[in-house]
C-alpha positions as CSV (number, residue, x, y, z in Angstrom):
1,M,-0.1,0.0,0.0
2,M,2.9,2.4,0.9
3,K,4.4,1.6,-2.6
4,N,1.2,2.6,-4.2
5,I,1.0,5.8,-2.3
6,F,4.7,6.5,-3.3
7,D,4.1,5.8,-6.9
8,R,1.2,8.1,-7.0
9,L,3.1,10.8,-5.2
10,A,6.0,10.4,-7.8
11,S,3.4,10.5,-10.8
12,L,2.0,13.7,-9.3
13,L,5.4,15.4,-8.9
14,L,6.3,14.3,-12.6
15,A,3.2,15.7,-13.9
16,A,3.8,19.0,-11.9
17,S,7.3,19.3,-13.1
18,A,6.1,18.6,-16.7
19,W,3.4,21.4,-16.2
20,A,6.0,23.8,-14.6
21,G,8.4,23.0,-17.7
22,T,5.7,23.7,-20.3
23,A,4.5,26.7,-18.4
24,A,8.1,28.2,-18.3
25,F,8.7,27.2,-22.0
26,T,5.3,28.8,-23.0
27,A,6.3,32.1,-21.0
28,A,9.7,32.1,-22.7
29,Q,8.0,31.9,-26.2
30,A,5.4,34.5,-25.3
31,V,5.0,37.5,-27.7
32,N,5.3,40.8,-25.6
33,D,2.8,43.7,-25.5
34,L,3.2,46.2,-28.3
35,P,3.1,49.8,-27.0
36,G,0.7,51.7,-29.0
37,G,-0.8,48.3,-30.2
38,P,-2.5,45.3,-29.1
39,A,-1.4,43.8,-25.8
40,V,-1.1,39.9,-24.8
41,N,-4.4,38.6,-23.5
42,Q,-5.9,42.3,-23.9
43,L,-9.5,42.5,-22.6
44,N,-9.8,46.4,-22.0
45,L,-9.7,49.1,-24.6
46,H,-6.3,50.6,-25.9
47,P,-4.8,52.9,-23.6
48,A,-5.9,56.4,-25.0
49,V,-3.6,59.0,-26.4
50,T,-6.2,61.4,-27.4
51,R,-8.9,63.2,-25.5
52,I,-11.5,61.9,-27.8
53,A,-10.3,58.4,-27.1
54,E,-10.4,59.0,-23.3
55,Q,-13.8,60.3,-23.4
56,Q,-14.9,57.4,-25.6
57,Q,-13.4,55.0,-22.8
58,W,-15.3,57.0,-20.1
59,L,-18.5,56.6,-22.0
60,H,-17.9,52.9,-22.6
61,W,-17.7,52.2,-18.8
62,F,-20.4,54.9,-18.2
63,V,-22.7,52.9,-20.1
64,M,-21.4,49.7,-19.1
65,I,-22.1,50.6,-15.4
66,I,-25.6,51.7,-16.1
67,C,-26.4,48.4,-18.1
68,L,-24.9,46.5,-15.1
69,V,-27.2,48.3,-12.6
70,I,-30.2,47.6,-14.8
71,F,-29.2,44.1,-15.1
72,L,-28.8,43.5,-11.3
73,A,-32.0,45.4,-10.5
74,V,-34.0,43.7,-13.0
75,F,-33.0,40.2,-12.4
76,G,-32.5,40.9,-8.7
77,V,-36.1,41.8,-8.4
78,M,-37.4,39.0,-10.7
79,F,-35.4,36.3,-8.7
80,Y,-36.3,37.7,-5.3
81,S,-40.1,37.6,-6.5
82,I,-39.7,34.0,-7.9
83,W,-38.2,32.8,-4.6
84,K,-40.1,34.9,-2.0
85,H,-43.6,34.3,-3.5
86,R,-43.3,30.9,-4.7
87,K,-46.5,28.5,-4.9
88,S,-44.8,25.9,-2.5
89,V,-44.8,28.3,0.5
90,G,-48.5,29.2,-0.2
91,H,-48.4,32.2,-2.1
92,K,-51.3,32.7,-4.8
93,S,-50.8,34.8,-7.9
94,A,-52.5,38.3,-8.0
95,N,-55.3,38.9,-10.5
96,F,-55.5,42.4,-11.8
97,H,-56.2,43.9,-15.3
98,E,-53.8,46.8,-15.6
99,S,-52.0,49.5,-13.5
100,A,-51.7,53.1,-14.7
101,T,-48.9,53.6,-12.2
102,V,-46.7,50.7,-13.4
103,E,-47.3,51.9,-17.1
104,I,-46.3,55.4,-16.2
105,V,-43.0,54.3,-14.2
106,W,-41.8,51.9,-16.9
107,T,-42.2,54.5,-19.5
108,I,-40.7,57.4,-17.7
109,V,-37.7,55.4,-16.1
110,P,-36.2,54.1,-19.3
111,F,-36.8,57.4,-21.0
112,V,-34.6,59.0,-18.3
113,I,-32.0,56.4,-18.6
114,V,-31.8,56.8,-22.3
115,I,-31.5,60.5,-22.1
116,L,-28.6,59.8,-19.2
117,M,-26.7,58.1,-21.7
118,A,-27.7,60.2,-25.0
119,L,-26.4,63.4,-23.6
120,P,-22.6,62.6,-23.0
121,A,-22.7,60.2,-26.0
122,T,-23.9,63.1,-28.3
123,K,-21.3,65.5,-26.9
124,V,-18.6,62.9,-27.6
125,L,-19.9,62.2,-31.1
126,V,-20.1,65.9,-32.1
127,A,-16.7,66.4,-31.0
128,A,-15.3,63.5,-32.9
129,K,-16.9,65.0,-36.0
130,D,-15.5,68.5,-35.6
131,T,-12.6,68.5,-38.2
132,T,-12.4,72.1,-38.4
133,S,-9.3,74.3,-37.7
134,A,-6.9,71.4,-38.4
135,D,-3.2,72.1,-38.4
136,L,-2.5,69.5,-40.9
137,T,-4.7,67.7,-43.5
138,I,-3.8,64.3,-44.8
139,K,-5.5,62.3,-47.5
140,A,-5.6,58.2,-46.6
141,T,-6.6,56.4,-49.7
142,G,-7.3,52.8,-49.2
143,M,-6.3,50.3,-52.1
144,Q,-5.9,46.6,-52.2
145,W,-4.0,46.1,-50.1
146,K,-2.2,49.2,-48.7
147,W,-2.4,52.9,-47.9
148,G,-1.8,55.9,-50.0
149,Y,-0.8,59.0,-47.9
150,D,-1.0,62.6,-49.3
151,Y,-0.3,65.6,-47.1
152,I,-2.5,68.1,-48.8
153,K,-2.5,71.1,-46.2
154,G,-0.1,72.3,-43.5
155,E,3.5,71.7,-42.9
156,G,4.6,68.9,-45.3
157,E,2.1,69.8,-48.0
158,G,3.0,68.0,-51.3
159,I,4.4,65.0,-49.4
160,G,2.8,61.6,-50.8
161,F,3.8,57.9,-50.4
162,L,2.5,54.3,-50.3
163,S,2.4,52.5,-46.9
164,A,2.5,48.6,-47.1
165,L,3.0,45.7,-44.8
166,D,6.7,45.0,-44.4
167,S,8.0,42.5,-47.0
168,T,9.9,40.3,-44.4
169,H,6.5,39.9,-42.3
170,R,4.9,38.9,-45.3
171,E,7.4,36.4,-46.2
172,M,7.1,35.0,-42.8
173,S,3.3,34.8,-43.1
174,N,3.6,32.9,-46.4
175,S,6.1,30.4,-45.1
176,G,3.4,29.6,-42.5
177,G,4.1,32.3,-39.8
178,P,7.1,33.0,-37.7
179,K,9.1,30.3,-36.2
180,K,8.2,29.5,-32.4
181,G,9.9,32.0,-30.1
182,E,10.8,34.2,-33.2
183,A,7.5,36.2,-33.7
184,P,8.2,40.0,-33.6
185,D,5.8,42.0,-31.4
186,D,4.7,44.0,-34.5
187,Y,4.0,41.0,-36.5
188,L,1.9,41.8,-39.4
189,L,1.8,45.4,-38.1
190,K,5.0,46.6,-39.3
191,V,5.1,48.8,-42.6
192,D,7.6,50.0,-44.8
193,N,6.5,53.8,-44.7
194,P,4.6,54.9,-41.6
195,L,2.7,58.0,-41.5
196,V,4.4,60.6,-39.6
197,V,2.6,63.4,-37.5
198,P,3.6,65.8,-35.2
199,V,2.5,65.6,-31.5
200,D,-0.2,68.2,-30.1
201,R,-1.3,69.1,-33.5
202,K,-4.8,68.7,-34.8
203,I,-4.6,66.2,-37.7
204,R,-7.4,66.0,-40.1
205,I,-7.7,62.6,-42.0
206,I,-9.5,62.5,-45.3
207,T,-10.5,59.0,-46.3
208,T,-11.4,57.6,-49.6
209,A,-10.5,54.4,-51.7
210,N,-9.8,53.6,-55.4
211,D,-11.3,50.0,-55.5
212,V,-13.5,48.8,-52.6
213,I,-14.5,49.9,-49.2
214,H,-11.8,50.1,-46.6
215,A,-11.5,51.7,-43.1
216,W,-8.9,53.5,-41.5
217,M,-8.7,52.6,-37.7
218,V,-6.3,53.3,-35.0
219,P,-7.7,52.3,-31.5
220,A,-5.4,54.5,-29.4
221,F,-6.6,57.6,-31.2
222,G,-10.4,56.5,-30.9
223,V,-10.5,57.0,-34.6
224,K,-12.4,54.6,-37.2
225,Q,-13.5,56.1,-40.4
226,D,-14.6,54.2,-43.6
227,A,-12.9,54.8,-46.8
228,I,-15.3,54.5,-49.8
229,P,-14.5,54.7,-53.5
230,G,-15.9,57.9,-55.0
231,F,-16.8,59.3,-51.8
232,I,-14.9,61.7,-49.3
233,R,-15.2,61.2,-45.5
234,D,-13.0,62.7,-42.6
235,T,-12.2,62.2,-39.0
236,W,-9.4,63.8,-36.9
237,F,-7.3,63.2,-33.9
238,R,-4.6,65.1,-31.7
239,A,-2.1,62.8,-30.2
240,E,-0.9,64.0,-26.8
241,K,2.1,61.5,-26.5
242,V,5.1,60.8,-28.9
243,G,5.3,57.2,-30.0
244,D,4.2,54.4,-32.3
245,Y,0.7,53.6,-32.7
246,Y,-1.0,50.8,-34.7
247,G,-4.1,49.9,-36.4
248,Q,-5.5,48.0,-39.4
249,C,-8.0,48.3,-42.0
250,A,-11.5,47.5,-40.0
251,E,-13.5,46.8,-43.2
252,L,-13.3,43.3,-45.0
253,C,-11.7,44.4,-48.2
254,G,-10.7,41.0,-49.9
255,K,-8.4,38.2,-49.4
256,E,-5.5,40.4,-48.4
257,H,-7.5,42.2,-45.8
258,A,-5.4,40.8,-42.9
259,Y,-2.2,42.3,-44.6
260,M,-3.4,46.0,-44.6
261,P,-1.9,47.5,-41.3
262,I,-1.7,51.1,-40.4
263,H,1.4,52.5,-38.5
264,V,1.2,56.2,-37.1
265,K,4.5,57.6,-35.9
266,V,3.8,60.7,-33.5
267,V,7.1,62.8,-33.3
268,S,8.0,66.0,-31.7
269,G,7.6,69.3,-33.7
270,E,11.4,69.6,-34.2
271,D,11.6,66.1,-35.4
272,Y,8.6,66.4,-37.8
273,A,10.1,69.4,-39.2
274,K,13.4,67.4,-40.1
275,W,11.2,64.5,-41.3
276,V,9.5,66.9,-43.8
277,V,12.9,68.4,-45.1
278,V,14.1,64.6,-45.7
279,K,10.9,63.6,-47.5
280,A,11.0,66.8,-49.6
281,K,14.5,66.0,-50.7
282,E,13.6,62.2,-51.4
283,A,10.6,63.6,-53.5
284,A,12.8,65.8,-55.6
285,A,15.4,62.8,-55.9
286,K,12.4,60.8,-57.4
287,A,10.8,63.2,-59.8
288,D,12.8,61.8,-62.6
289,D,12.7,63.7,-66.0
290,P,10.2,61.3,-68.0
291,S,12.2,62.2,-71.2
292,R,15.3,60.5,-69.8
293,V,16.3,57.4,-71.8
294,W,17.4,54.8,-69.5
295,A,19.5,51.7,-70.1
296,L,18.1,48.2,-69.7
297,P,20.4,47.3,-66.7
298,E,19.5,50.3,-64.6
299,L,15.8,50.3,-65.3
300,K,15.5,46.5,-64.6
301,A,17.4,47.2,-61.0
302,R,14.9,49.9,-60.1
303,G,11.9,47.7,-61.4
304,E,12.8,44.8,-59.2
305,K,12.5,47.2,-56.0
306,V,9.2,48.6,-57.1
307,Y,8.2,44.8,-57.9
308,A,9.1,43.7,-54.5
309,A,7.3,46.6,-52.8
310,N,4.1,46.6,-54.9
311,C,3.5,43.3,-56.9
312,A,5.3,40.3,-55.2
313,A,2.7,40.0,-52.6
314,C,0.1,38.7,-55.3
315,H,2.0,37.7,-58.3
316,Q,4.8,36.2,-56.0
317,A,8.6,36.8,-56.0
318,N,8.9,34.1,-58.7
319,G,6.2,35.7,-61.0
320,K,4.0,32.4,-60.9
321,G,0.9,33.9,-59.3
322,A,-1.3,32.2,-56.8
323,G,-4.9,30.9,-57.2
324,P,-6.8,33.6,-59.2
325,I,-3.9,35.8,-59.6
326,K,-2.5,35.2,-63.0
327,P,1.3,34.6,-63.6
328,L,3.6,37.1,-65.1
329,D,6.2,34.6,-66.0
330,G,5.4,33.4,-69.6
331,S,2.3,35.8,-69.8
332,A,1.3,36.6,-73.4
333,I,0.7,40.2,-72.3
334,V,3.9,40.7,-70.7
335,L,5.8,39.2,-73.5
336,A,3.8,41.2,-76.3
337,A,5.7,43.7,-78.4
338,D,2.8,45.9,-78.0
339,H,3.4,47.5,-74.5
340,G,0.0,49.3,-74.5
341,K,-2.1,46.5,-73.0
342,Q,0.2,45.9,-70.0
343,I,0.6,49.6,-69.4
344,A,-3.2,50.1,-69.6
345,V,-3.4,47.4,-67.0
346,L,-1.0,49.0,-64.5
347,L,-2.7,52.3,-65.0
348,N,-6.4,51.4,-64.7
349,G,-6.4,47.9,-62.9
350,A,-8.2,45.0,-64.1
351,A,-10.5,42.0,-63.1
352,G,-13.2,44.2,-61.5
353,G,-10.6,45.6,-59.2
354,A,-8.9,42.4,-58.2
355,M,-5.8,44.0,-60.1
356,P,-5.5,47.6,-58.4
357,A,-4.6,50.7,-60.4
358,W,-1.3,52.0,-60.0
359,K,-1.4,55.5,-61.0
360,T,0.1,56.6,-57.8
361,L,3.5,55.4,-59.0
362,S,5.6,57.6,-61.1
363,D,6.0,57.3,-64.8
364,T,9.7,56.0,-64.2
365,D,8.7,53.4,-61.6
366,L,6.0,52.2,-63.9
367,A,8.4,51.8,-66.8
368,A,10.8,49.9,-64.7
369,V,8.4,47.6,-63.3
370,V,7.1,46.8,-66.9
371,T,10.7,46.4,-68.2
372,Y,11.6,44.2,-65.1
373,T,8.7,41.9,-65.7
374,K,9.5,41.7,-69.5
375,N,13.0,40.8,-68.7
376,N,12.9,38.4,-65.6
377,W,12.4,34.8,-64.9
378,S,11.8,33.0,-68.3
379,N,10.6,36.2,-69.9
380,Q,13.9,37.3,-71.5
381,S,12.5,39.4,-74.0
382,G,15.1,42.1,-74.3
383,Q,12.2,44.8,-74.4
384,L,12.6,48.2,-72.8
385,V,9.9,50.5,-71.7
386,Q,10.8,54.2,-71.4
387,P,8.9,56.6,-68.9
388,A,8.0,58.7,-71.8
389,E,6.0,55.9,-73.1
390,I,4.0,55.7,-69.8
391,Q,3.6,59.4,-69.8
392,A,2.1,59.3,-73.3
393,V,-0.4,56.7,-72.4
394,R,-1.2,58.5,-68.9
395,K,-2.3,61.5,-70.8
């Protein structure tokens, strides 16, 4: 009998050791909280960094408490009545037709409760929609599957760029996800070009889209605004703390919906001014003369970068495509001596929006990526497309 007891104790100790080892291993592999983004096992809303987000969170808990009080009151009275006046202790049900007092009470009380909730909710909603007197106005254009940002008013006016999921994160996802213990804290939230804004400035965001409905959402700002093709919507925020803040497209926009993150970098006024200078220089450097005649090697090298940043997510790095995405390797349109059809597809999109339009890219970038596809993989056509050809078709 003692042996059985010791055997059981040994089994319990082994089980406890195994559980402790597994817990330690799991803890060692855990992803950390992402400041400005989601937290591990997060239950509450994101920490607010704008007044609007703070008011939204206060309103959330205010309504939750009212609902909890109503729940406890209603069910408390109900269960008390069921228990206290049950038939088994001799109570008999009352027999009455109507009660004017009850009718008045259960009309007035809910009305008062609704008003108590509606007044602060209306105040927050009106404030969230007041986009006047903005220090900076930025247009956010949703597209499958990235964001285009154009600074259209205020410091940095004229700056524009695309913001897409970082290519290394996409590669990890295509390979089945990061290896155990190697997942970065910002997995599938890292972008190549974050939106940069100054702290303590009112930022107006104008949203639209060029294909399907998207939604620009950053929880820490308390902002979520649909981006609808052919329509203009707007929202605003004023971040009160420097840092990196993350969101995602919040409208189901197609098969790559999960790969459309938003990264907003809030910096000091001085750092923002420096960033504007750098971006202005970059824009000037990219403003290539469309009449310049490029050699095949340099145009192909530039096209490789454009392809990796904008095309590889769908058509794959090997040009083979996937599922409904047509391959570029061996494509008759790509290999055709008449460049017009491929250029038209790039400028206008195709397949009902499944292939997005790329008018936001410069003439040189478009010429480079067309040249790259015509001279890569098995497509060794030797054909060269110059920026002037793109410019002529664009007109």
